[in-house]
VOGU-3710 file (C-alpha; in Angstrom, 3 decimals, decimal comma):
1> mktviigsgn> -61,728/44,164/-5,638  -62,874/46,713/-2,573  -61,946/45,739/0,552  -62,382/45,924/4,187  -59,716/44,862/6,549  -60,127/43,776/10,143  -57,648/44,045/12,469  -54,678/46,486/12,840  -51,608/44,132/13,862  -48,954/42,656/12,006
11> vatvlgesia> -50,786/40,864/9,177  -53,534/43,084/8,954  -50,575/45,916/8,400  -48,761/43,524/5,771  -51,406/42,459/3,982  -53,692/45,731/3,973  -50,655/47,494/2,770  -50,141/44,789/-0,194  -53,936/45,089/-0,757  -53,626/48,455/-1,543
21> taghpvlqvl> -50,085/48,876/-3,234  -51,447/46,099/-5,756  -54,559/48,294/-6,849  -57,317/47,136/-4,609  -59,054/49,776/-2,973  -59,896/49,557/0,726  -62,220/51,190/2,092  -62,067/50,588/5,494  -59,988/49,456/8,481  -61,859/48,178/11,575
31> arneagaaal> -60,252/47,218/14,829  -61,056/47,575/18,595  -57,771/49,373/19,041  -57,973/52,529/17,971  -54,582/53,730/17,901  -54,042/50,294/15,828  -56,799/51,298/13,838  -55,947/54,693/13,447  -52,273/54,180/12,066  -53,210/51,761/9,903
41> ariigcpytt> -55,876/53,490/8,005  -53,577/56,493/7,829  -51,063/54,576/5,777  -53,561/52,784/3,606  -55,449/56,558/2,994  -58,642/55,123/4,182  -61,430/55,791/7,015  -61,420/53,324/10,110  -64,000/52,481/12,911  -63,075/50,571/16,244
51> rfadidpgad> -67,526/49,751/15,653  -68,190/46,813/14,117  -71,936/48,169/14,081  -70,158/50,557/11,792  -68,812/48,566/9,506  -68,531/49,451/5,376  -71,400/47,205/3,675  -69,683/48,166/0,143  -67,276/45,804/-0,248  -66,266/42,638/-1,916
61> lylvalsdta> -64,107/40,895/0,656  -63,911/41,595/4,163  -60,351/40,356/5,584  -60,142/39,619/8,868  -56,470/39,594/10,365  -57,260/38,766/14,218  -55,784/36,108/16,818  -57,252/33,040/16,574  -59,028/33,155/19,504  -60,700/36,607/18,212
71> iqtlgshlvl> -61,725/34,640/15,330  -63,585/32,243/17,229  -65,831/34,829/18,577  -66,278/37,068/15,283  -69,865/35,771/14,758  -71,163/37,012/17,978  -70,226/40,296/17,104  -70,040/40,466/13,289  -72,989/38,997/10,674  -72,153/39,476/6,925
81> pgklvvhtsg> -74,729/37,888/5,214  -74,061/37,328/0,999  -70,462/39,111/1,749  -67,122/36,862/0,979  -65,192/37,056/4,513  -61,893/35,563/5,010  -59,505/34,614/7,966  -55,500/35,029/7,649  -55,073/32,071/10,011  -53,047/28,960/9,155
91> atpadilrsv> -54,080/26,664/12,358  -58,174/27,835/12,173  -60,723/25,942/10,309  -62,507/28,117/7,530  -65,664/27,281/8,513  -65,168/29,294/11,907  -66,678/31,751/9,979  -69,985/30,286/9,081  -71,812/32,101/11,684  -70,750/35,414/9,793
101> tsrygvlwpl> -71,281/34,505/6,282  -72,250/31,590/4,213  -69,257/32,927/1,858  -66,380/32,335/4,090  -62,790/31,111/3,378  -59,150/32,012/4,063  -56,351/33,419/2,799  -52,909/33,029/4,797  -49,779/33,965/4,385  -47,368/31,329/5,048
111> qslratirpf> -44,608/34,014/6,467  -43,365/35,171/9,203  -44,752/38,984/9,166  -43,750/42,022/11,015  -45,174/45,177/10,216  -42,262/47,063/11,432  -39,945/45,205/9,060  -39,760/46,621/5,642  -39,641/46,195/2,499  -42,180/43,075/3,552
121> ppfpliidaa> -40,587/39,938/2,737  -42,289/38,052/-0,144  -44,947/35,236/1,428  -46,797/32,193/-0,582  -50,616/32,589/0,168  -52,516/29,662/0,833  -56,743/30,115/0,224  -59,976/28,420/0,692  -63,136/28,713/0,676  -67,001/27,749/0,734
131> nhedlgklet> -67,600/27,501/-2,724  -65,482/27,259/-6,206  -66,649/30,645/-7,262  -65,434/32,474/-4,393  -61,796/30,199/-4,618  -61,276/31,715/-8,027  -61,803/35,286/-6,935  -59,423/34,780/-3,885  -57,075/33,221/-6,180  -56,927/36,099/-8,310
141> vartlsrqvi> -57,105/38,253/-5,722  -54,209/36,450/-4,352  -51,952/36,157/-7,752  -52,070/40,245/-7,647  -50,197/40,133/-4,060  -48,110/36,451/-4,054  -45,919/34,521/-7,420  -47,023/31,231/-5,064  -50,586/31,037/-4,639  -51,432/27,489/-2,791
151> qaddttrlkl> -55,149/26,150/-2,305  -55,192/23,808/0,606  -58,440/22,262/2,640  -58,255/22,891/6,737  -56,148/19,590/7,286  -53,252/20,191/4,588  -53,120/23,981/6,031  -53,009/22,900/9,797  -49,883/20,843/8,479  -48,279/23,414/6,673
161> hlaatlvnnf> -48,618/25,629/9,616  -46,931/22,927/11,732  -43,906/22,769/9,602  -43,684/26,347/9,582  -43,864/26,343/13,452  -40,427/24,068/13,462  -38,952/25,653/10,626  -39,701/29,567/12,166  -40,420/29,377/15,836  -38,259/26,289/16,934
171> tnylytltad> -35,133/27,590/14,795  -35,540/31,433/16,287  -36,044/29,970/19,428  -32,774/28,040/18,975  -31,392/31,694/17,967  -32,506/33,414/21,009  -30,750/30,679/23,491  -27,453/30,973/21,272  -27,501/34,833/21,230  -28,197/34,348/24,976
181> fcdqekldfs> -25,319/31,878/24,953  -23,127/34,147/23,233  -23,860/37,525/25,413  -22,925/35,155/28,590  -19,182/34,258/27,298  -18,683/37,458/25,585  -19,315/36,231/22,138  -20,537/38,479/18,910  -23,491/36,720/17,774  -23,215/38,605/14,368
191> illplireta> -20,061/36,858/13,681  -22,711/33,575/13,118  -24,929/35,046/10,570  -22,926/34,130/7,451  -23,336/30,505/8,523  -26,882/31,094/9,369  -27,510/32,679/5,737  -25,772/29,843/4,166  -27,233/27,235/6,023  -30,658/28,521/5,019
201> nrldhyapad> -29,099/29,575/1,049  -28,202/25,501/0,869  -31,850/24,551/0,745  -32,677/26,746/-2,219  -30,418/23,456/-4,158  -30,273/20,408/-1,702  -32,377/18,800/0,690  -31,917/19,369/3,935  -30,963/15,804/4,926  -28,579/15,959/2,065
211> vqtgpairrd> -25,922/18,870/3,599  -26,149/18,084/7,301  -23,075/18,625/9,010  -21,400/18,736/12,551  -20,262/16,573/15,194  -23,012/14,379/15,479  -23,040/13,158/11,910  -19,344/12,454/12,279  -20,077/11,028/15,425  -17,330/12,897/16,749
221> retikrhmgl> -17,298/11,860/20,421  -14,565/14,197/21,925  -16,043/17,380/20,606  -19,152/16,443/21,344  -17,846/15,361/25,159  -16,027/19,417/24,941  -19,342/21,361/24,253  -21,272/19,019/26,614  -18,392/20,813/29,360  -19,001/23,872/28,551
231> lnnnqkimdl> -22,880/23,819/28,964  -22,725/22,709/32,909  -23,916/26,141/33,813  -27,060/26,302/30,760  -29,264/23,083/31,082  -31,844/24,722/28,957  -29,099/23,995/26,112  -27,516/21,282/27,521  -30,431/19,316/27,149  -31,503/20,632/23,436
241> yriftnlieg> -27,517/19,496/22,642  -28,143/15,998/23,988  -31,707/15,665/22,303  -30,495/16,848/19,034  -27,199/14,963/19,147  -29,249/11,528/19,742  -31,604/12,277/16,928  -29,264/13,341/14,429  -26,798/10,182/14,929  -29,791/7,782/15,119
251> yyhertgei> -31,550/9,807/11,700  -28,579/8,942/9,833  -27,555/5,383/11,089  -31,517/4,456/10,227  -31,040/6,214/6,348  -27,668/5,362/5,784  -26,119/2,620/7,950  -22,558/4,730/8,308  -22,957/5,571/11,692
//
């Protein structure tokens, strides 16, 4: 399927390269940032433009990999009647593209993507389209890019986006605070990496609730007290420690009645 990539950021780069590698001709990259557009076009091996007026009209698919804010105003810059145009956002409704075309949809990679991190990680693709025929076309393309393709409406996609925020963005912030704590206390954060990996790898075989460990689930008051004593000068972590400890205790009390 002949494609035009609109955007030049992380998602545009990963999907653009993946689409080209899968054998779909990429006709053009369109991005307002000329340096970004040129760089991505050079990688893919196609022309680029920074002007919506110069968009290639010959594509079968127009992939809009822009920020949620930019997607909302796309219709004031671009109209492609009769063309299949899809955005890559998990949190934005599909019909935000209604002013661009009646053939709109979504191709959202449910993954944290960074163009500089190679090789690209596997990513499920969440798809939707305004009509059944285009949904079938999107699924055909998506299955050349991912082993896991799921159709989801706006509400389901937003719920998945929230779930992704919890397990990725919030978790990574905990890693950030912990790395800062390790720096302050002259500890090597990398010694925690096997634990981080094991915690994630267990989820391939167990439900998260079945592999919870730590002082909160054991109701180990002495250890909790000692931990809190170390955090007198770190209010952010102290607040989170207290909240998570209380929530874990409460969750497992309700679930098992054992603590």
